[in-house]
C-alpha positions as CSV (number, residue, x, y, z in Angstrom):
1,M,89.6,97.2,115.0
2,R,90.1,100.6,113.4
3,R,92.4,99.3,110.6
4,A,90.5,96.1,110.0
5,T,87.3,98.1,109.5
6,L,89.0,100.3,106.9
7,Y,90.6,97.3,105.1
8,I,87.2,95.5,104.8
9,L,85.7,98.7,103.5
10,I,88.3,99.0,100.8
11,V,87.9,95.4,99.6
12,L,84.1,95.7,99.6
13,A,84.3,99.0,97.7
14,Y,86.3,97.4,94.8
15,L,84.1,94.3,94.9
16,G,81.1,96.5,94.1
17,S,77.7,95.1,93.4
18,N,78.7,91.8,92.0
19,Q,77.5,89.6,94.9
20,F,74.7,89.6,97.4
21,V,72.7,92.4,95.7
22,Y,69.2,93.4,97.0
23,P,67.4,95.9,94.7
24,L,65.5,98.9,96.0
25,P,63.3,101.6,94.3
26,L,64.8,104.3,92.1
27,G,67.2,101.7,90.6
28,I,69.3,101.7,93.8
29,A,70.6,98.4,95.3
30,V,72.0,97.3,98.6
31,F,75.1,95.3,98.5
32,P,78.0,94.5,101.0
33,F,79.8,97.8,100.5
34,R,76.7,99.9,101.3
35,V,75.9,97.8,104.3
36,W,79.5,98.1,105.7
37,L,79.7,101.9,105.0
38,P,77.5,102.9,107.9
39,V,79.2,100.4,110.1
40,A,82.6,101.9,109.2
41,L,81.1,105.4,110.0
42,G,79.9,104.2,113.4
43,V,83.3,102.7,114.2
44,Y,85.0,105.8,113.1
45,L,82.9,108.0,115.4
46,L,83.7,105.7,118.3
47,V,87.5,105.5,117.9
48,R,88.0,109.0,116.5
49,Q,90.5,111.1,118.5
50,W,88.4,114.2,119.2
51,G,91.2,116.0,120.9
52,V,93.6,115.8,117.9
53,P,95.2,119.1,116.7
54,V,93.3,121.2,114.3
55,Q,93.2,119.9,110.7
56,P,95.4,121.7,108.1
57,R,93.8,124.5,106.2
58,L,93.9,122.7,102.9
59,L,92.0,119.7,104.4
60,R,89.4,122.0,106.0
61,Q,88.9,123.7,102.6
62,A,88.4,120.4,100.9
63,N,85.8,119.3,103.4
64,V,83.9,122.6,102.9
65,F,84.1,122.1,99.2
66,L,82.8,118.5,99.2
67,F,79.9,119.5,101.5
68,A,79.0,122.5,99.3
69,W,79.1,120.2,96.3
70,L,76.5,118.0,97.8
71,I,74.3,121.0,98.8
72,Y,74.6,122.4,95.3
73,G,73.7,119.0,93.7
74,A,70.6,118.8,95.9
75,I,69.5,122.4,94.9
76,Q,69.9,121.4,91.2
77,L,67.3,118.7,91.7
78,V,64.7,121.4,91.7
79,Y,65.1,122.0,88.0
80,A,66.4,118.6,87.0
81,F,65.3,117.2,83.6
82,D,65.1,113.7,85.0
83,V,64.5,114.0,88.7
84,E,64.5,110.3,89.5
85,E,67.9,109.8,87.8
86,G,69.2,113.0,89.5
87,I,68.2,111.7,93.0
88,R,69.7,108.3,92.3
89,Y,73.1,109.7,91.2
90,W,73.1,112.3,94.0
91,L,72.9,109.5,96.4
92,F,75.8,107.8,94.7
93,L,77.8,111.0,95.0
94,A,76.9,111.4,98.7
95,T,77.9,107.7,99.3
96,N,81.2,108.2,97.5
97,I,82.1,111.4,99.4
98,L,81.3,109.7,102.7
99,F,83.7,106.9,101.6
100,A,86.5,109.4,100.8
101,Y,85.9,111.1,104.2
102,L,86.2,107.8,106.0
103,V,89.4,106.8,104.1
104,C,90.9,110.1,105.1
105,G,89.6,109.9,108.7
106,Y,90.9,106.4,109.3
107,L,94.4,107.1,108.1
108,N,96.1,109.1,110.9
109,D,99.9,108.7,110.5
110,M,102.6,107.4,108.2
111,G,102.2,103.9,109.5
112,D,98.6,103.9,108.5
113,L,99.5,105.1,105.0
114,N,102.2,102.5,104.7
115,M,99.7,99.7,105.5
116,Y,97.0,101.2,103.3
117,M,99.5,101.1,100.5
118,R,100.0,97.4,101.1
119,V,96.3,96.7,101.2
120,C,95.7,98.6,97.9
121,T,98.5,96.6,96.3
122,A,96.8,93.4,97.4
123,V,93.5,94.6,96.0
124,L,95.3,95.3,92.7
125,V,96.7,91.8,92.6
126,G,93.2,90.4,93.2
127,L,91.8,92.5,90.3
128,L,94.6,91.3,88.0
129,I,94.0,87.7,88.9
130,L,90.3,88.2,88.1
131,A,91.1,90.0,84.8
132,T,93.4,87.1,83.8
133,W,90.7,84.6,84.5
134,E,88.3,86.7,82.3
135,Y,90.8,86.9,79.5
136,T,91.5,83.2,79.4
137,T,87.9,81.9,80.0
138,G,85.6,84.5,78.5
139,R,83.6,84.5,81.7
140,H,82.7,87.6,83.7
141,L,81.1,88.7,87.0
142,L,77.5,89.7,87.4
143,L,78.0,93.5,86.9
144,S,79.9,93.2,83.7
145,A,78.3,94.4,80.4
146,Y,80.1,91.5,78.8
147,N,78.4,88.8,80.9
148,V,76.4,86.8,78.4
149,T,73.9,85.6,81.0
150,T,73.0,89.1,82.0
151,A,73.4,90.9,78.6
152,K,70.4,93.2,78.1
153,T,69.8,92.5,74.4
154,G,70.5,89.9,71.8
155,T,72.5,92.4,69.9
156,V,75.0,92.6,72.8
157,V,75.3,88.8,72.9
158,R,76.0,88.7,69.1
159,M,78.7,91.4,69.6
160,L,80.3,89.4,72.3
161,Y,80.7,86.4,70.2
162,S,81.5,88.1,66.9
163,T,85.1,88.5,65.6
164,Q,86.5,90.7,62.9
165,E,89.5,89.6,60.8
166,G,90.2,86.8,63.3
167,H,90.5,89.1,66.3
168,R,89.5,87.8,69.7
169,S,85.9,88.6,70.5
170,L,84.7,91.1,73.2
171,L,83.8,88.1,75.2
172,Y,87.4,87.9,76.4
173,M,87.8,91.6,77.2
174,P,88.4,91.9,81.0
175,T,86.1,94.2,83.0
176,G,87.0,93.1,86.5
177,T,84.4,94.1,89.1
178,F,83.2,97.0,86.9
179,V,80.7,97.4,84.0
180,N,83.1,97.9,81.1
181,P,86.8,97.7,80.3
182,N,87.3,101.5,80.5
183,D,86.0,101.7,84.1
184,F,88.3,98.8,85.0
185,A,91.4,100.2,83.3
186,Y,90.7,103.5,85.2
187,A,90.7,101.7,88.5
188,L,93.9,99.9,87.7
189,V,95.7,103.1,86.7
190,L,94.8,104.7,90.0
191,L,96.1,101.7,92.0
192,V,99.4,101.3,90.1
193,P,101.0,104.3,92.0
194,M,100.6,102.3,95.2
195,V,102.9,99.6,93.7
196,L,105.4,102.2,92.6
197,G,105.3,103.8,96.1
198,W,105.9,100.5,97.8
199,M,108.8,99.8,95.5
200,I,110.5,103.0,96.7
201,L,109.7,102.5,100.3
202,T,110.9,98.9,100.7
203,Q,114.5,98.0,101.1
204,R,114.1,94.4,100.1
205,T,115.2,93.4,96.6
206,V,112.9,90.4,96.4
207,V,109.9,92.6,97.2
208,R,110.9,95.1,94.6
209,L,111.2,92.4,92.0
210,L,107.7,91.1,92.8
211,L,106.2,94.6,92.7
212,A,107.9,95.2,89.3
213,G,106.2,92.1,88.1
214,V,102.8,93.4,89.4
215,G,103.4,96.7,87.6
216,L,104.1,94.9,84.3
217,W,101.1,92.6,84.8
218,S,99.0,95.8,85.3
219,L,100.4,97.2,82.0
220,F,99.5,94.0,80.1
221,I,95.9,94.0,81.5
222,I,95.4,97.7,80.8
223,S,96.6,97.2,77.2
224,I,94.1,94.4,76.5
225,T,91.3,96.6,77.8
226,Q,92.2,98.9,74.8
227,S,91.7,101.9,77.0
228,R,93.9,104.4,75.3
229,A,93.5,107.2,77.8
230,S,94.5,104.8,80.6
231,L,97.6,103.6,78.7
232,M,98.7,107.2,78.2
233,S,98.1,108.0,81.8
234,L,100.6,105.4,82.9
235,L,103.4,107.7,81.7
236,L,102.2,110.4,84.0
237,V,101.9,107.9,86.8
238,I,105.6,106.9,86.4
239,C,107.0,110.4,85.9
240,P,106.9,111.5,89.5
241,V,108.8,108.4,90.6
242,F,111.7,108.9,88.3
243,F,111.7,112.7,87.5
244,L,110.3,114.4,90.6
245,G,112.8,112.7,92.9
246,G,110.9,109.7,94.1
247,V,114.0,107.5,93.6
248,T,117.1,109.4,94.5
249,N,119.5,106.6,94.9
250,P,121.2,105.9,91.5
251,R,121.7,102.2,92.2
252,T,118.0,101.9,93.2
253,R,116.9,103.7,90.0
254,L,119.2,101.6,87.8
255,S,118.0,98.3,89.4
256,I,114.3,99.2,88.9
257,V,114.9,100.2,85.3
258,A,116.9,97.1,84.6
259,V,114.2,94.8,86.0
260,V,111.5,96.6,84.0
261,V,113.6,96.4,80.8
262,L,114.4,92.7,81.2
263,L,110.7,91.9,81.8
264,V,109.6,93.9,78.8
265,V,112.1,92.3,76.6
266,A,111.0,88.9,77.8
267,I,107.3,89.7,77.1
268,V,108.1,91.1,73.6
269,V,110.2,88.0,72.7
270,G,107.4,85.8,73.8
271,L,104.9,87.7,71.7
272,V,107.1,87.7,68.6
273,V,107.8,84.0,68.6
274,S,104.2,83.0,68.8
275,P,101.6,83.4,66.0
276,Q,99.0,84.7,68.4
277,G,101.6,87.2,69.8
278,K,102.3,88.5,66.3
279,D,98.6,89.2,65.8
280,I,98.5,91.1,69.2
281,V,101.5,93.2,68.3
282,A,100.1,94.1,64.9
283,R,96.7,95.1,66.4
284,R,98.4,97.3,69.0
285,L,100.5,99.1,66.3
286,E,97.4,99.6,64.2
287,E,95.6,101.1,67.2
288,G,98.5,103.4,68.0
289,L,98.5,104.7,64.4
290,E,94.7,105.3,64.7
291,I,95.2,107.4,67.8
292,L,97.7,109.6,65.9
293,S,95.3,110.0,63.0
294,F,93.4,113.2,62.7
295,D,90.5,111.6,61.0
296,Y,90.2,109.1,63.9
297,V,90.1,111.8,66.5
298,R,87.6,113.9,64.5
299,Q,85.2,111.1,64.1
300,D,85.5,109.8,67.6
301,V,82.0,109.9,69.2
302,R,83.5,110.8,72.6
303,W,84.4,114.3,71.3
304,A,80.8,114.7,70.4
305,L,79.8,113.6,73.9
306,S,82.2,116.2,75.4
307,A,80.9,118.9,73.1
308,N,77.3,118.2,74.3
309,A,78.5,118.6,77.9
310,F,80.1,122.0,77.1
311,Y,76.9,123.0,75.3
312,F,74.8,122.3,78.3
313,M,77.2,124.2,80.6
314,A,77.1,127.2,78.3
315,K,73.3,127.0,77.9
316,T,72.9,127.3,81.6
317,F,75.3,130.2,81.8
318,G,77.9,128.1,83.7
319,F,75.5,126.7,86.4
320,G,75.2,123.2,84.9
321,V,72.1,121.1,84.2
322,G,72.2,119.0,87.4
323,T,73.5,115.6,88.7
324,R,73.6,113.1,85.8
325,Q,71.4,115.4,83.7
326,T,73.9,115.7,80.9
327,V,73.4,112.0,80.1
328,A,69.6,112.3,80.6
329,K,69.5,115.1,78.1
330,V,71.6,113.3,75.5
331,L,69.3,110.3,75.8
332,A,66.4,112.6,75.1
333,G,68.1,114.0,72.0
334,E,68.7,117.5,73.3
335,G,72.4,117.4,72.6
336,V,73.9,119.7,70.0
337,V,75.9,116.8,68.4
338,G,74.4,113.4,67.6
339,T,76.1,110.5,69.4
340,G,74.0,107.6,68.2
341,K,73.1,105.2,71.1
342,V,76.0,106.4,73.3
343,A,75.0,108.7,76.1
344,S,77.6,108.5,78.9
345,T,80.1,111.3,78.5
346,H,83.2,109.2,78.9
347,N,85.0,112.3,80.2
348,M,84.9,113.1,83.9
349,W,86.0,116.7,83.5
350,A,83.4,117.5,80.8
351,E,80.8,115.7,82.8
352,I,81.5,117.8,85.8
353,L,81.2,120.9,83.7
354,G,77.9,119.8,82.1
355,D,76.3,118.6,85.3
356,Y,77.6,121.1,87.9
357,G,78.9,123.9,85.8
358,L,81.7,126.4,86.6
359,I,80.3,126.6,90.2
360,I,82.0,123.3,91.0
361,F,84.5,122.9,88.3
362,V,86.6,126.1,89.0
363,P,87.0,125.4,92.8
364,L,87.9,121.8,91.9
365,V,90.7,122.9,89.5
366,L,92.0,125.4,92.1
367,G,91.9,122.8,94.8
368,Y,93.7,120.3,92.5
369,V,96.5,122.9,91.8
370,G,96.7,123.8,95.5
371,I,97.1,120.2,96.6
372,M,99.8,119.5,94.0
373,R,101.8,122.5,95.1
374,H,101.4,121.5,98.7
375,L,102.6,117.9,98.0
376,W,105.5,119.1,95.9
377,R,106.7,121.6,98.5
378,H,106.6,119.0,101.3
379,R,108.4,116.5,99.0
380,Q,111.2,119.0,98.7
381,E,111.3,119.7,102.4
382,A,110.7,116.1,103.5
383,V,112.7,115.1,106.6
384,N,111.8,111.4,106.6
385,R,111.3,108.7,104.0
386,S,107.6,108.1,104.4
387,V,106.7,111.8,103.9
388,S,108.7,111.8,100.7
389,V,107.2,108.5,99.3
390,H,103.6,109.3,100.1
391,S,103.9,112.8,98.6
392,I,105.3,111.3,95.4
393,T,102.6,108.6,95.4
394,A,99.8,111.1,95.8
395,M,101.1,113.3,93.1
396,S,101.5,110.3,90.8
397,M,97.8,109.4,91.3
398,M,96.6,112.9,90.7
399,L,98.7,113.3,87.5
400,G,97.5,109.9,86.3
401,M,93.9,110.8,86.8
402,L,94.1,113.8,84.4
403,P,94.1,111.6,81.2
404,A,92.7,108.5,82.7
405,A,89.4,110.3,83.6
406,L,88.8,110.8,79.8
407,S,88.0,107.1,79.6
408,P,85.4,105.8,82.1
409,S,81.7,106.2,81.8
410,G,80.5,108.3,84.8
411,G,84.0,108.6,86.4
412,I,82.8,111.1,88.9
413,Y,80.5,108.5,90.4
414,L,83.1,105.6,90.5
415,I,84.7,104.4,93.7
416,P,88.3,104.6,92.4
417,T,87.9,108.4,92.0
418,F,87.0,108.9,95.7
419,A,89.4,106.2,97.0
420,T,92.1,108.4,95.4
421,L,90.7,111.5,96.9
422,G,90.6,110.0,100.3
423,Y,94.2,108.9,100.1
424,V,95.4,112.2,98.8
425,L,93.6,114.1,101.6
426,A,94.9,111.7,104.2
427,T,98.4,112.3,102.9
428,V,98.0,116.0,103.4
429,K,96.7,115.5,106.9
430,C,99.5,113.0,107.9
431,I,102.2,115.3,106.5
432,A,100.8,118.2,108.6
433,R,100.9,116.0,111.7
434,E,104.5,115.0,110.9
435,D,105.4,118.7,110.7
436,E,103.8,119.3,114.1
437,S,105.3,116.3,116.0
438,P,108.9,116.3,117.2
439,S,111.3,114.3,115.2
440,W,112.3,111.4,117.5
441,L,114.3,109.5,114.9
442,P,116.9,111.3,112.8
443,E,117.4,108.5,110.3
444,N,114.8,107.9,107.6
445,E,115.5,104.2,107.4
446,L,114.9,103.8,111.1
447,Y,111.5,105.5,110.8
448,Q,110.5,103.3,108.0
449,E,111.2,100.1,109.9
450,V,109.1,101.3,112.9
451,A,106.3,102.5,110.6
452,Y,106.0,99.0,109.2
453,G,105.7,97.4,112.6
454,D,109.2,95.8,112.7
455,P,111.2,95.6,116.0
456,D,112.1,99.1,117.3
457,P,115.7,99.7,116.2
458,A,116.0,102.9,118.2
459,V,117.3,101.1,121.4
460,S,120.3,99.6,119.6
461,H,121.2,103.0,118.2
462,G,121.1,104.7,121.5
463,L,118.0,106.7,120.6
464,P,114.7,107.1,122.6
465,S,112.0,104.5,122.0
466,A,109.3,105.2,119.4
467,P,106.1,106.7,120.7
468,A,103.2,104.3,121.1
469,R,100.9,103.9,118.0
470,E,97.4,102.7,117.8
């Protein structure tokens, strides 16, 4: 029941408010995820092992910080520019922090983390199937800004159907279960490390081939969202796997690289031989040159949005203007730089600075560095395969978030941010428990098989049986 409750929560979290939505005052809505969240909390309180060892110091500090963040956000409502918007997004923040707390609380050992990795990979495949359907049909879910039937203005509808120089219209831009392509690409980037981690963990060649295909499928979907920050973050996502020791076996590393190279070559050949493919390649090269262009960067409205966030932070002497108040003030024309009709900061780090100031941003950065050091140290000292893999996966997600968070609108209030936080904190907790528990299996491969629920190999090797798991 414990695991099933968490898995349902994860699926509903990524489904979002696309189905069975009931509106409430203050622009808040009830949908399956928000209904299941208190159920998951109740189940957690019932099955929680209250006598477990004390949590590691890093996890206790994270819990204190998240609670202090909520308290500080509530205090800021006193001087908020738009109180209604502030209350609304403070509730979003509280819901997401509770979600991260439950993810961390439900994952108690390496076996739980292994299964969670599988569930997240399944969620990623579902999102990729949905994105492919959007790209081929031009149809979208209810929440999407590119859904013609729910578009707010006629201007948006005309933009969806318009094309320039024969390019495909925005109507075919995948948004998944999110509002816009940037938010969707951000979610995909933070799920890709789960695929890479599973590729390292499994010993089955067929599974690795399938996972490599999922990784390349993700790359294709992210590329057609045209989210440049998410594309660049994929490099940081892959780096820990190959350069921080995630794959230590030369044959394994060579096989993964060979599969990826062959699939990339096949995709490139397929693009080059078709007229539509040539157009896609030409557009991607053109966009790449634009990214490297100084004029392009200088004129990008997102730099103006970030500048406004820094301005509000400085104007309040580092205290911040309050939850979601950076956007509210830009909409009211109080920004130092004009941004047209665009108000969302599209930079999670700048948004945290603008909304919550240095009071929250500095401890957040210190915590980020502390967790990365902790994971790196335990990766170097890992005595079993699962500790090594999950340390690498968590570091990969955290590194990928750095540039990827420059893309979504309101990233600090998105579910993928807190799903990542929950998994990272759970990894810290489970590593600490592995350090405290006696090592009953000396071989990493044997531990891996038991963690996945396969028949206990210990007996055949003359070792003591595995301890009972939930």
